[in-house]
TORBAZA-41959 format. One line per 5 residues: number of its first residue (from 1); for each residue x, y, z of C-alpha. Coordinates in Angstrom, 2 decimals, always signed. Example, Ala and Ser with C-alpha at 12.3 -4.5 7.8 and 13.67 -1.06 7.14 Angstrom:
BEGIN
1) +12.30/-4.50/+7.80 ~ +13.67/-1.06/+7.14
END
This chain:
BEGIN
1) -35.50/+131.41/-42.06 ~ -32.72/+129.50/-39.64 ~ -34.06/+127.80/-36.77 ~ -32.33/+126.52/-34.12 ~ -34.79/+123.43/-32.22
6) -31.54/+122.45/-29.89 ~ -29.89/+124.95/-27.86 ~ -26.93/+124.13/-25.15 ~ -26.04/+125.03/-21.64 ~ -23.19/+125.29/-20.11
11) -23.91/+126.30/-16.17 ~ -24.30/+123.35/-13.64 ~ -27.87/+123.30/-12.51 ~ -28.33/+126.28/-14.56 ~ -31.69/+124.62/-15.39
16) -32.89/+124.13/-12.23 ~ -32.65/+128.60/-11.10 ~ -35.39/+129.23/-13.35 ~ -38.75/+129.02/-13.21 ~ -41.80/+126.78/-14.65
21) -42.98/+129.78/-17.31 ~ -40.06/+130.70/-18.24 ~ -38.68/+127.42/-19.22 ~ -41.67/+126.66/-21.11 ~ -40.38/+129.32/-23.23
26) -38.57/+126.77/-24.60 ~ -41.31/+124.19/-25.48 ~ -40.95/+123.46/-29.11 ~ -37.22/+123.72/-28.52 ~ -34.91/+121.03/-26.48
31) -32.39/+122.37/-23.82 ~ -29.52/+119.84/-23.60 ~ -27.52/+120.25/-20.25 ~ -23.65/+119.88/-20.21 ~ -21.87/+118.56/-17.51
36) -18.27/+119.65/-17.39 ~ -15.57/+119.94/-19.52 ~ -15.24/+116.58/-21.26 ~ -19.72/+116.57/-22.00 ~ -18.55/+120.49/-23.17
41) -15.72/+119.32/-25.34 ~ -17.93/+116.66/-27.47 ~ -20.83/+118.25/-27.83 ~ -18.45/+121.32/-29.52 ~ -19.06/+120.03/-33.23
46) -22.66/+119.49/-32.80 ~ -23.60/+123.04/-31.32 ~ -25.07/+125.71/-32.88 ~ -26.18/+128.04/-29.53 ~ -24.37/+127.93/-26.32
51) -25.58/+129.51/-23.26 ~ -22.77/+129.18/-21.17 ~ -19.93/+130.60/-18.63 ~ -16.56/+129.72/-18.16 ~ -16.27/+127.37/-21.30
56) -12.44/+126.19/-21.65 ~ -11.42/+128.12/-24.44 ~ -8.99/+125.30/-26.20 ~ -11.57/+124.34/-28.71 ~ -13.03/+126.53/-31.28
61) -12.03/+125.63/-33.80 ~ -13.96/+121.99/-33.97 ~ -17.10/+124.74/-32.93 ~ -18.15/+124.26/-36.90 ~ -21.89/+125.24/-36.92
66) -22.03/+126.97/-33.82 ~ -24.08/+130.33/-34.24 ~ -24.42/+131.88/-31.49 ~ -22.13/+131.99/-27.40 ~ -25.26/+133.69/-24.89
71) -22.92/+134.47/-21.68 ~ -24.51/+134.46/-18.44 ~ -23.04/+137.48/-17.25 ~ -21.45/+141.07/-18.54 ~ -17.42/+140.88/-18.79
76) -16.41/+138.48/-21.46 ~ -12.83/+138.42/-20.30 ~ -12.91/+135.01/-18.80 ~ -13.78/+133.51/-22.72 ~ -11.83/+136.66/-25.12
81) -9.93/+136.08/-26.63 ~ -11.02/+132.54/-27.82 ~ -8.77/+131.38/-29.82 ~ -9.64/+129.55/-33.16 ~ -13.77/+131.33/-32.40
86) -15.07/+131.61/-35.74 ~ -15.16/+135.13/-36.66 ~ -18.81/+134.74/-37.65 ~ -20.13/+133.46/-33.70 ~ -22.00/+136.59/-32.29
91) -21.29/+136.68/-28.74 ~ -23.82/+138.33/-26.36 ~ -23.06/+139.24/-23.30 ~ -25.65/+139.40/-20.74 ~ -25.89/+143.31/-19.60
96) -28.59/+144.20/-19.09 ~ -29.43/+141.39/-16.25 ~ -28.18/+143.09/-13.31 ~ -31.02/+146.16/-12.88 ~ -31.94/+146.62/-10.05
101) -30.21/+143.65/-7.95 ~ -26.30/+145.22/-8.60 ~ -26.75/+148.80/-8.18 ~ -29.33/+148.13/-5.18 ~ -26.42/+145.96/-3.67
106) -23.81/+148.03/-4.03 ~ -25.06/+150.80/-3.09 ~ -26.54/+148.94/+0.35 ~ -22.25/+148.10/+0.79 ~ -21.54/+151.65/+0.85
111) -23.79/+152.34/+3.39 ~ -22.71/+148.68/+5.81 ~ -19.03/+150.06/+5.46 ~ -20.39/+154.13/+5.61 ~ -21.98/+153.23/+8.91
116) -19.97/+150.79/+10.38 ~ -22.33/+147.67/+10.38 ~ -19.30/+144.78/+10.49 ~ -17.80/+146.79/+13.57 ~ -21.00/+146.74/+14.89
121) -21.76/+143.13/+14.24 ~ -18.50/+142.01/+16.00 ~ -19.16/+144.04/+18.67 ~ -22.35/+142.24/+18.49 ~ -21.04/+138.91/+18.79
126) -18.36/+139.92/+21.45 ~ -21.42/+141.35/+23.20 ~ -19.80/+144.77/+23.81 ~ -21.97/+147.91/+24.10 ~ -19.60/+150.53/+21.77
131) -20.84/+153.25/+20.67 ~ -19.77/+153.63/+17.02 ~ -20.43/+156.94/+15.14 ~ -20.09/+157.68/+11.28 ~ -20.86/+160.48/+9.14
136) -23.58/+160.86/+6.34 ~ -23.15/+159.16/+3.04 ~ -25.06/+161.93/+1.32 ~ -22.48/+164.42/+2.24 ~ -19.01/+162.82/+0.53
141) -18.06/+161.67/-3.04 ~ -18.45/+158.85/-5.02 ~ -15.99/+157.88/-7.53 ~ -17.87/+155.67/-10.52 ~ -14.89/+153.52/-12.73
146) -16.98/+152.68/-15.27 ~ -20.12/+154.10/-15.90 ~ -21.84/+151.65/-18.49 ~ -25.45/+150.79/-18.13 ~ -25.05/+149.48/-14.54
151) -22.77/+152.04/-13.53 ~ -24.71/+155.58/-14.70 ~ -26.87/+153.41/-12.68 ~ -25.54/+153.64/-9.82 ~ -24.56/+156.78/-9.92
156) -28.32/+157.42/-10.22 ~ -29.03/+155.64/-7.19 ~ -26.03/+157.93/-5.88 ~ -27.03/+161.13/-6.09 ~ -30.73/+161.00/-5.81
161) -28.91/+160.33/-2.19 ~ -26.92/+163.44/-2.08 ~ -23.80/+162.49/-3.01 ~ -21.59/+164.39/-5.38 ~ -20.88/+161.70/-8.59
166) -17.94/+161.80/-10.63 ~ -16.35/+159.15/-12.60 ~ -14.78/+157.17/-15.49 ~ -15.89/+156.23/-18.50 ~ -13.99/+154.93/-21.86
171) -15.41/+156.99/-23.90 ~ -15.85/+160.17/-21.52 ~ -18.70/+161.56/-23.06 ~ -20.72/+162.93/-19.95 ~ -23.11/+161.50/-17.77
176) -26.95/+162.87/-16.91 ~ -26.04/+163.50/-12.65 ~ -22.84/+163.01/-12.90 ~ -20.47/+166.35/-12.04 ~ -17.27/+165.36/-14.01
181) -16.79/+162.51/-16.32 ~ -12.89/+161.93/-17.48 ~ -11.04/+158.81/-19.75 ~ -9.39/+156.26/-17.41 ~ -5.83/+157.58/-18.69
186) -7.22/+160.96/-16.57 ~ -8.46/+158.83/-13.55 ~ -6.40/+160.04/-10.56 ~ -8.07/+163.12/-11.31 ~ -11.76/+162.02/-10.88
191) -10.52/+159.82/-7.34 ~ -8.51/+163.03/-6.30 ~ -10.60/+163.43/-2.58 ~ -13.21/+161.30/-3.28 ~ -14.07/+159.66/-0.22
196) -15.76/+156.52/-1.57 ~ -14.99/+154.21/-5.07 ~ -16.97/+151.96/-6.81 ~ -15.29/+149.64/-9.96 ~ -18.00/+148.46/-12.55
201) -15.89/+148.12/-15.57 ~ -14.54/+144.82/-17.90 ~ -10.69/+143.18/-17.33 ~ -9.29/+144.19/-20.34 ~ -5.29/+144.74/-21.33
206) -6.45/+148.33/-20.60 ~ -8.30/+147.73/-17.18 ~ -5.95/+145.52/-16.08 ~ -4.99/+146.71/-12.19 ~ -6.36/+150.16/-13.03
211) -7.17/+150.37/-10.04 ~ -3.49/+150.58/-7.86 ~ -1.54/+152.01/-5.12 ~ -1.41/+155.69/-7.34 ~ -5.32/+155.46/-7.50
216) -5.89/+154.12/-4.14 ~ -3.52/+156.75/-2.53 ~ -5.32/+159.64/-4.14 ~ -9.14/+159.04/-2.47 ~ -9.77/+160.77/+0.27
221) -8.34/+158.88/+4.00 ~ -10.28/+156.57/+5.50 ~ -11.96/+156.19/+2.27 ~ -14.22/+152.97/+1.11 ~ -14.21/+151.33/-2.30
226) -16.39/+148.42/-3.41 ~ -14.57/+146.62/-6.35 ~ -17.75/+144.31/-8.55 ~ -16.08/+144.45/-11.99 ~ -13.92/+141.34/-12.58
231) -10.65/+139.75/-10.63 ~ -7.82/+141.76/-11.80 ~ -9.18/+145.32/-12.07 ~ -7.75/+146.46/-8.35 ~ -4.48/+145.69/-7.43
236) -5.28/+143.60/-4.12 ~ -1.28/+144.56/-3.23 ~ -1.82/+147.99/-2.93 ~ -5.31/+147.57/-1.84 ~ -4.12/+145.56/+0.78
241) -1.19/+147.83/+1.82 ~ -3.99/+150.79/+1.58 ~ -6.03/+148.76/+4.17 ~ -3.03/+148.39/+6.11 ~ -2.03/+152.22/+6.60
246) -5.90/+153.26/+6.88 ~ -5.91/+155.21/+3.52 ~ -8.51/+152.64/+2.77 ~ -11.37/+152.75/+5.50 ~ -13.21/+149.75/+4.13
251) -13.45/+148.04/+1.18 ~ -16.45/+145.13/-0.63 ~ -14.61/+142.95/-2.76 ~ -17.31/+140.39/-4.79 ~ -15.38/+139.29/-7.50
256) -10.93/+137.64/-7.54 ~ -9.23/+136.35/-10.22 ~ -9.22/+133.29/-8.39 ~ -13.64/+131.94/-7.46 ~ -13.60/+130.09/-5.20
261) -11.35/+132.26/-2.83 ~ -9.01/+129.68/-1.35 ~ -10.11/+128.78/+1.80 ~ -6.15/+129.57/+2.78 ~ -6.18/+132.94/+0.74
266) -5.50/+135.73/+3.44 ~ -7.63/+138.18/+1.56 ~ -10.32/+136.05/+4.09 ~ -8.99/+138.65/+6.96 ~ -7.50/+141.64/+5.99
271) -8.40/+143.70/+8.37 ~ -11.02/+146.20/+7.34 ~ -12.26/+143.97/+4.16 ~ -15.53/+142.04/+2.91 ~ -15.36/+139.74/+1.52
276) -18.67/+138.43/-0.45 ~ -18.53/+135.84/-3.03 ~ -19.23/+137.39/-6.40 ~ -23.21/+137.04/-5.70 ~ -23.93/+141.08/-6.11
281) -25.76/+140.08/-9.16 ~ -27.87/+137.17/-8.27 ~ -31.32/+138.26/-7.88 ~ -34.01/+135.70/-6.37 ~ -34.95/+135.75/-10.57
286) -31.51/+136.36/-11.73 ~ -31.36/+133.26/-14.32 ~ -35.46/+133.49/-15.44 ~ -33.92/+137.20/-16.86 ~ -30.55/+135.35/-18.15
291) -32.96/+132.86/-19.82 ~ -34.87/+135.46/-21.37 ~ -31.86/+136.85/-22.63 ~ -31.63/+133.87/-24.55 ~ -34.62/+133.52/-25.74
296) -34.77/+137.08/-26.91 ~ -31.29/+136.56/-28.36 ~ -32.29/+134.00/-30.47 ~ -35.10/+134.78/-31.86 ~ -33.22/+138.12/-32.71
301) -30.65/+135.88/-34.57 ~ -33.97/+133.54/-36.74 ~ -35.64/+137.20/-37.49 ~ -32.32/+137.89/-39.19 ~ -31.46/+140.62/-36.46
306) -28.80/+141.77/-34.74 ~ -29.45/+140.69/-31.21 ~ -28.70/+143.24/-27.93 ~ -25.17/+143.45/-26.44 ~ -22.83/+141.82/-29.58
311) -20.12/+141.52/-28.05 ~ -17.11/+143.76/-29.79 ~ -14.04/+140.82/-29.73 ~ -11.62/+143.85/-30.20 ~ -12.50/+145.75/-27.94
316) -13.15/+143.02/-25.53 ~ -16.50/+143.93/-24.29
END
């Protein structure tokens, strides 16, 4: 039986975010932390199991012993195509570790924008008592672009508060509680007239720029947008133009092509835009969730089983 005695971790202080109880799952193994690319590249020929995120992608041919990459996120766009990575290396993503944090965060963002909490907070800072009426979120139509596991959870929560939900799914297969589901090439059909849109699709060659000028123009005037996918799925020039014109009433972005977002980036001060630092999924126990998934993945491979969330490299997720 295969046995992995050493697991390498690429991720700043990841162990420090996990509880002692969770780390005790690895008491019979050695966890080696790699601090930065130099240590990672030097260790790569000896790594069998790699737990990490955003590793440099130029040295995979050296990974002659590598069997498993347990990615710390759901999207693997920062890893693939991983040129030179042996075909027999399993890539496993962290899909499923974002529940219930991420869906709750998205619904919270929709409530916040719809009921103008940012505007009310600004008025408080200015000591201004000004009535800012809003309409119920439950009267609105939400389009979920990306009806995977988390997208379906968001859709279910939105339907539970009375929203009409439509969406986009690569397969086009129906989803319980979602009134209409279409494939990405038909996305304008469900974006048309939608009062809000949540973008939660992986970044691939097919989804880059998926939400652009035409998609935003199809929405109802003063629509709301939440993007928790990956930087590059939403065309930011088109988004800024839509905010400036009033076609979008407000938007919340948690993902960016460059992270951290540079201090001089115009997005920080864009009218109607809320910028958050890629923290939508970061619950206080997120690291524990990730380490438990890592443990389950390692046990599965050692037992000759296929772990959950194996990435299809051809599809990119």
